C-alpha positions as CSV (number, residue, x, y, z in Angstrom):
1,M,100.8,70.7,91.2
2,S,104.1,72.3,91.8
3,T,106.7,70.8,94.2
4,P,106.5,72.2,97.8
5,L,109.3,74.7,98.4
6,P,111.8,73.7,101.1
7,V,111.8,76.1,104.0
8,V,114.3,76.6,106.9
9,L,113.0,78.4,110.1
10,A,115.5,80.4,112.1
11,G,114.1,80.9,115.6
12,A,111.4,78.4,116.4
13,R,110.7,79.4,120.0
14,G,108.7,82.4,121.2
15,H,107.0,84.1,118.3
16,G,108.7,81.5,116.1
17,R,106.1,79.0,117.2
18,W,103.5,81.0,115.2
19,H,105.7,80.7,112.1
20,L,106.1,77.0,112.8
21,E,102.4,76.5,112.8
22,N,102.0,78.6,109.7
23,I,104.7,76.6,107.8
24,R,102.8,73.4,108.9
25,R,99.5,74.9,107.6
26,L,101.1,75.8,104.2
27,G,102.7,72.3,104.2
28,R,99.3,70.7,104.5
29,A,98.3,72.8,101.4
30,G,101.3,71.4,99.5
31,L,103.0,74.8,99.2
32,V,106.1,74.3,101.4
33,R,107.9,71.7,103.4
34,L,110.0,72.4,106.5
35,V,113.5,71.0,106.0
36,G,115.4,72.6,108.8
37,I,115.4,74.5,112.1
38,C,118.2,76.9,113.2
39,E,118.3,77.3,117.0
40,P,121.4,77.7,119.3
41,T,119.8,75.0,121.5
42,P,118.1,72.3,119.4
43,L,114.3,71.7,119.9
44,T,113.2,68.4,121.4
45,E,110.6,66.2,119.8
46,D,108.2,67.2,122.6
47,E,108.7,70.9,121.9
48,F,108.4,70.4,118.2
49,G,105.4,68.0,118.4
50,G,106.7,65.2,116.3
51,E,109.6,64.0,114.2
52,L,112.2,66.8,113.8
53,P,113.7,68.0,110.6
54,E,117.5,68.7,110.4
55,Q,118.7,71.1,113.1
56,S,121.8,73.2,113.3
57,A,123.0,76.4,115.1
58,D,125.0,77.2,111.9
59,F,122.4,79.0,109.7
60,G,124.5,79.1,106.5
61,A,125.5,75.4,106.7
62,L,121.9,74.4,107.3
63,L,120.7,76.3,104.3
64,E,123.3,74.6,102.2
65,S,122.7,71.1,103.5
66,T,118.9,71.3,103.2
67,G,118.8,73.0,99.8
68,A,116.3,75.5,101.2
69,R,114.6,77.9,98.8
70,I,113.1,80.1,101.6
71,A,114.4,81.1,105.0
72,V,111.9,82.4,107.6
73,I,114.0,84.5,110.1
74,C,112.4,85.1,113.5
75,T,115.4,85.8,115.7
76,P,116.5,88.6,118.0
77,I,116.4,92.0,116.3
78,P,120.2,92.6,116.2
79,T,120.7,89.4,114.3
80,H,118.3,90.2,111.4
81,T,120.7,91.8,109.0
82,D,123.5,89.3,109.2
83,L,121.1,86.3,108.9
84,A,119.3,87.9,106.0
85,L,122.6,88.5,104.2
86,T,123.7,84.9,104.9
87,A,120.5,83.7,103.2
88,A,120.9,86.1,100.3
89,R,124.5,84.9,99.7
90,N,123.2,81.4,99.5
91,G,120.6,82.4,97.0
92,V,117.8,81.7,99.5
93,H,114.6,83.9,99.5
94,I,113.6,85.5,102.8
95,L,110.7,86.2,105.1
96,L,112.2,88.5,107.7
97,E,110.3,89.2,110.9
98,K,109.7,92.9,111.8
99,P,111.3,95.1,112.7
100,P,113.7,94.4,109.9
101,A,116.7,96.0,111.7
102,P,117.5,98.0,114.8
103,S,118.9,101.0,112.9
104,Y,118.6,102.7,109.5
105,A,122.2,101.8,108.7
106,E,121.7,98.1,109.4
107,Y,118.4,98.2,107.4
108,R,120.2,99.8,104.5
109,R,123.0,97.2,104.7
110,M,120.4,94.4,104.7
111,A,118.2,95.9,101.9
112,D,121.2,96.7,99.6
113,G,122.8,93.2,100.1
114,V,119.5,91.5,99.4
115,A,118.9,93.5,96.2
116,E,122.5,92.9,95.1
117,A,122.0,89.1,95.6
118,G,118.8,89.2,93.6
119,V,116.7,87.2,96.1
120,A,113.2,88.1,97.1
121,C,112.7,89.5,100.6
122,Q,109.4,89.9,102.4
123,I,109.3,91.9,105.7
124,G,106.9,90.4,108.2
125,F,104.4,93.2,108.8
126,Q,101.4,90.9,108.6
127,S,98.9,93.8,108.8
128,L,100.2,95.0,105.4
129,G,98.9,91.8,103.9
130,S,95.3,92.9,104.8
131,Q,93.0,93.3,101.8
132,A,91.6,96.3,103.8
133,L,94.7,98.4,102.8
134,P,94.0,98.7,99.0
135,A,90.3,99.1,99.8
136,I,91.0,102.1,102.2
137,R,93.5,103.6,99.7
138,E,90.8,103.4,97.1
139,L,88.3,105.2,99.4
140,I,90.9,107.9,100.0
141,A,91.6,108.3,96.3
142,Q,87.9,108.6,95.6
143,G,87.6,111.4,98.1
144,A,85.2,109.4,100.3
145,V,86.4,111.4,103.4
146,G,87.4,114.5,101.5
147,Q,91.0,115.7,101.5
148,L,93.5,113.6,103.6
149,V,94.4,115.6,106.7
150,G,96.5,113.2,108.6
151,V,96.7,109.6,110.0
152,G,96.6,108.6,113.7
153,G,97.5,105.3,115.3
154,A,96.6,103.9,118.7
155,G,97.8,100.9,120.6
156,A,96.8,100.3,124.2
157,W,98.1,96.9,125.3
158,V,98.8,95.1,128.6
159,R,102.1,93.3,129.3
160,D,103.2,92.0,132.6
161,E,106.7,92.5,134.0
162,A,107.7,89.0,132.9
163,Y,107.2,90.1,129.3
164,F,110.3,92.3,129.6
165,R,112.3,89.3,130.8
166,R,111.2,86.8,128.1
167,A,114.5,87.1,126.3
168,P,117.9,88.7,127.0
169,W,117.2,91.5,124.5
170,A,113.7,92.3,125.7
171,G,113.2,95.8,127.0
172,K,116.7,96.8,125.8
173,R,117.9,99.7,123.7
174,R,121.4,98.2,123.4
175,M,123.0,94.9,124.3
176,N,126.7,94.1,124.2
177,G,127.4,97.3,122.3
178,A,124.9,96.6,119.6
179,D,121.6,98.4,119.0
180,V,118.4,96.5,119.9
181,I,115.9,99.3,120.1
182,D,113.1,97.2,121.5
183,G,110.2,99.3,122.5
184,A,106.4,99.8,122.3
185,L,106.5,101.5,118.8
186,T,109.4,99.6,117.3
187,N,108.4,96.1,118.2
188,P,105.0,95.0,119.7
189,L,103.1,97.9,118.2
190,A,105.3,98.4,115.2
191,H,102.3,97.4,113.0
192,A,100.5,100.5,114.1
193,V,103.3,102.7,112.9
194,A,103.9,100.8,109.6
195,T,100.2,100.6,108.9
196,A,99.6,104.3,109.6
197,L,102.4,105.2,107.3
198,A,101.2,102.9,104.6
199,L,97.6,104.3,104.7
200,G,99.0,107.8,104.4
201,G,101.0,106.8,101.3
202,S,104.3,107.2,103.1
203,T,106.2,103.9,102.9
204,R,109.6,104.8,101.4
205,A,112.4,106.4,103.4
206,E,112.3,109.6,101.4
207,D,108.6,110.0,102.4
208,V,109.6,110.9,106.0
209,T,111.1,114.4,106.5
210,A,111.1,114.7,110.4
211,V,110.0,112.7,113.4
212,E,109.1,114.0,116.9
213,S,109.2,111.5,119.7
214,E,108.2,111.3,123.4
215,L,109.6,108.1,124.9
216,L,108.7,107.1,128.5
217,R,108.7,104.0,130.7
218,A,106.8,102.8,133.7
219,N,108.7,99.5,133.9
220,A,112.2,99.0,135.1
221,I,113.6,98.6,131.5
222,E,115.8,100.6,129.1
223,S,113.3,100.9,126.3
224,D,110.0,102.7,126.2
225,D,106.7,101.1,127.2
226,T,104.6,104.3,126.8
227,S,105.5,106.5,123.8
228,C,104.3,108.6,120.9
229,V,105.7,109.9,117.6
230,R,104.6,112.4,115.1
231,V,106.0,112.0,111.6
232,T,106.2,114.9,109.2
233,T,105.8,113.5,105.7
234,A,106.8,114.7,102.2
235,Q,103.1,114.4,101.3
236,G,102.4,117.2,103.8
237,H,100.1,115.4,106.3
238,P,101.2,114.3,109.8
239,V,101.2,110.7,111.0
240,T,100.9,110.4,114.8
241,V,101.0,107.1,116.6
242,A,100.7,106.6,120.4
243,A,101.3,103.3,122.2
244,T,101.5,101.8,125.7
245,L,102.1,98.4,127.2
246,C,100.7,99.7,130.5
247,A,97.1,100.2,129.6
248,E,94.3,99.9,132.2
249,R,92.7,97.3,129.9
250,A,93.8,95.8,126.6
251,D,92.2,97.2,123.5
252,E,92.4,96.4,119.8
253,P,95.0,98.6,118.1
254,Y,93.8,100.7,115.2
255,V,94.7,103.3,112.6
256,L,92.6,106.4,112.0
257,V,92.5,108.1,108.7
258,H,91.4,111.8,109.1
259,G,89.8,113.4,106.1
260,S,88.3,116.9,105.7
261,S,84.8,115.4,105.6
262,G,85.1,112.1,107.4
263,R,87.3,109.4,108.8
264,I,88.2,105.8,108.4
265,T,89.0,103.5,111.3
266,F,91.0,100.3,110.6
267,W,91.4,97.7,113.4
268,Y,94.3,96.1,111.7
269,K,94.5,92.8,113.7
270,Q,90.8,92.2,112.8
271,D,90.9,93.4,109.2
272,R,87.8,95.5,110.2
273,V,87.0,99.0,108.7
274,L,84.6,101.7,109.8
275,L,83.8,104.5,107.3
276,Q,82.2,107.6,108.8
277,R,81.5,110.6,106.6
278,A,79.3,113.6,106.3
279,D,75.7,113.0,105.2
280,H,76.1,109.2,105.4
281,G,75.4,106.6,108.0
282,P,78.4,104.7,109.3
283,Q,79.5,101.7,107.1
284,E,81.4,98.7,108.4
285,Y,83.4,96.3,106.3
286,E,85.5,93.2,107.0
287,Y,88.3,92.0,104.7
288,G,90.4,88.9,104.2
289,R,94.2,88.8,104.6
290,T,97.0,87.4,102.5
291,D,99.5,85.5,104.5
292,L,103.0,86.9,103.8
293,L,104.8,83.5,103.5
294,E,102.0,82.4,101.1
295,N,102.5,85.6,99.1
296,L,106.3,84.9,99.0
297,V,105.6,81.4,97.7
298,A,103.2,82.8,95.1
299,H,105.9,85.4,94.1
300,L,108.4,82.6,93.5
301,T,106.1,80.2,91.7
302,T,103.7,82.4,89.8
303,G,105.3,85.9,89.7
304,A,102.8,87.5,92.1
305,G,103.9,90.9,93.4
306,L,105.5,90.9,96.9
307,L,103.3,92.7,99.4
308,V,106.0,94.1,101.8
309,T,109.4,94.6,100.2
310,P,112.3,96.1,102.1
311,D,111.9,99.4,100.3
312,A,108.2,99.5,101.4
313,T,109.5,99.6,105.1
314,G,112.0,102.5,104.6
315,A,109.6,105.0,106.2
316,F,109.1,102.8,109.2
317,M,112.8,102.4,109.6
318,K,113.2,106.2,109.5
319,V,111.0,106.2,112.6
320,V,113.0,103.5,114.2
321,E,116.2,105.5,113.6
322,A,114.6,108.6,115.1
323,I,113.7,106.6,118.2
324,R,117.3,105.2,118.3
325,Q,118.7,108.7,118.2
326,A,116.3,110.1,120.8
327,P,117.3,110.4,124.5
328,D,116.8,107.2,126.5
329,P,113.2,106.9,127.6
330,A,112.4,108.9,130.7
331,P,111.2,107.0,133.7
332,L,107.7,108.0,134.7
333,P,107.4,109.3,138.3
334,D,106.3,106.7,140.8
335,T,103.0,108.7,141.2
336,A,102.2,108.1,137.5
337,W,101.8,104.4,137.7
338,H,100.8,101.6,140.0
339,R,101.1,97.8,140.1
340,I,98.0,95.7,139.7
341,P,97.8,93.2,142.6
342,G,98.0,89.6,141.4
343,E,98.8,90.5,137.8
344,N,102.4,91.7,138.3
345,R,102.0,94.5,135.7
346,R,102.3,98.2,135.8
347,V,99.5,100.5,134.8
348,V,99.5,104.2,133.9
349,P,96.1,105.6,134.9
350,G,94.5,107.6,132.1
351,I,96.9,106.3,129.4
352,D,94.1,104.5,127.5
353,G,92.3,107.8,127.0
354,L,95.5,109.6,126.1
355,V,96.5,107.0,123.5
356,A,93.0,107.4,121.8
357,A,93.2,111.2,122.1
358,A,96.6,111.3,120.4
359,A,95.3,109.3,117.4
360,D,92.1,111.4,117.4
361,T,93.8,114.8,117.4
362,L,97.2,113.9,115.9
363,S,98.8,115.4,119.1
364,L,101.6,114.2,121.4
365,Y,101.2,113.4,125.1
366,S,102.7,116.7,126.1
367,E,100.2,118.6,123.9
368,L,97.3,116.7,125.5
369,G,98.3,117.9,129.0
370,A,99.5,114.6,130.4
371,P,100.9,115.6,133.8
372,W,103.9,113.3,133.4
373,A,104.6,114.2,129.8
374,L,108.1,115.3,128.7
375,P,108.9,119.0,128.8
376,P,109.8,120.5,125.5
377,A,113.5,120.3,126.4
378,R,113.2,116.5,126.6
379,R,111.3,116.1,123.4
380,K,113.3,115.0,120.4
381,E,112.7,116.0,116.8
382,V,114.9,114.4,114.3
383,S,115.1,115.8,110.7
384,T,115.5,112.9,108.2
385,R,116.4,115.0,105.2
């Protein structure tokens, strides 16, 4: 049995707790061992739940002192590029939480630096580790739903007002002069965008030729909490994704592949697939999922292919860049939302249906007749050629 690979975790609070548990799981399997935690404020033993490994606020020094082979980076979005490059300069392989960067320029700087250093880098879009993806791609290639017409994505989630105060960068487009670009489509429901692009065969930057966006907000934040984008692809079919954090009720996000004679629905958090096609009854499938840190370990120890390389997120980053360049999200009129008593969250009535309709028809909110939708003058189309 091979020696467990030493891992340092940067960012062990918030979503980092999920990574901590995952590292522990892989540690029990003998694949990795946690040798260090990088946090500005050290964890206590109570927080960590046991005897602590080495801790430091100096990421580079920690990588050096621990002899880490892998760094898991789960820190605020604006810090991703510099931390990834610090790891790369130390010859340390990387699992970088999504979104990989807040702008296309920062993503390019990260991806080029990592490639130059010759280290492996996995981007943390866990949904792209689903074994449903190759299965759906095979169905499309076989013509199971006819010709590919387009891909829709829908995410109707519920987040209370405290969610936007969970960290200094939450709900921000910029902070201290640096891009953050937190928002429904770029962070919490980024998987819907990345997965829709992947199923449409549009993963690289050059696969995206233009992006239309409608960015709105019900909450008192800078970023969008209710938004939609339509991506024009080099392959010739649109990818439209609609999302909200102000749903009437939380629903499972999904991606919808439209064919000329059928459709495939993929609930990506559940790895569940529904195939509907002409002259057939509906067929449901459930798939397994390959953990991305486990895949990175396999890549380093057995040469297995990486599932989510930086290049495979170039198309997603073109969408992030279009959202960055778009006008700041427009506040929804007070008549378009209300607060749920006792839950301290804002709800946009009718948004659940609009999100589903956008994925179903590949339309934007304004084209669906939403009374609060942005007029054409406020819509933003960014050419990425």
